[in-house]
N, C-alpha and C positions, 0 to 999 in steps of 0.2 A: 563473475556473473552473479547478479543479485537475484535472490529468490523472493518472489512476491506471492503471498498467500491470500486467499479470499475465503470468506466464511459466509454461511447462511445463503441468502438469495444471491449474493455476489458470486459464490462458487458455481451456482447454476448458470450464471451469465458468462463468467470469464474462465471457469475451471478452478479446481482447488489450489493449484500452484502453477506459476509460470516462471521461467528463468528469463532474465532480461539483461542484455548487454548494456552497461552504463559506461560513460566516459571514465577514464582513470581517475580524474579529479572528482568524480561523483556528480551529483545534482541535488537540488533541493527536493524535499518531499512534494512540494507544490508542482515542480516540473515533472516528477515521476507520475503524480496523480493525473496530470493533464494528458498522459499517454493512454489513459483508460477513460472512455466516455461514461459519464454518469456517476463519478465518485465525488459527489458534492461534499466539500470539507465541513459544511454545517451539519451534515447528517451521517457521514461515514468517518469513523475514527480510524486512525492509523497508528501502528506501533512499529518502531524501528528497533530491531534487536531486543524485542520483548519489553520495550518501554514506550508509553504513549508519547507521541512526538507531534510538534507543531509543524506548520507548513514550511518553515524556514530551516528545519532540521536537514542536515547533510546526509545523503544516502550514498554510500560507497559501493563499488562493485561486489564486495564480499558480504554485504549486509543482508539481513532478512527483514522484509517489510510485510506486515499483515494488515489488511483492510477489514474492518469489522462493521457490519451494518447495525443499525439500532436494534435493540432487543425489544420484543413485546412480551409482556408478562400477563399472567392471568390468575 
């Protein structure tokens, strides 16, 4: 079961962490992202196992994925 973490405003929307069943062969990050409405790849970065990953990265059932919203500074 993959663990999906959300931060900032995303955590308010989806919760801080969800567990998600994935196929044994895994799926791409783009396929995983499509399961959650509003995770625009142009605005929301993703890390797979603590490394920034592209949309074609393979996500396996035992991976950790974190979605990070843009940061605002001041």
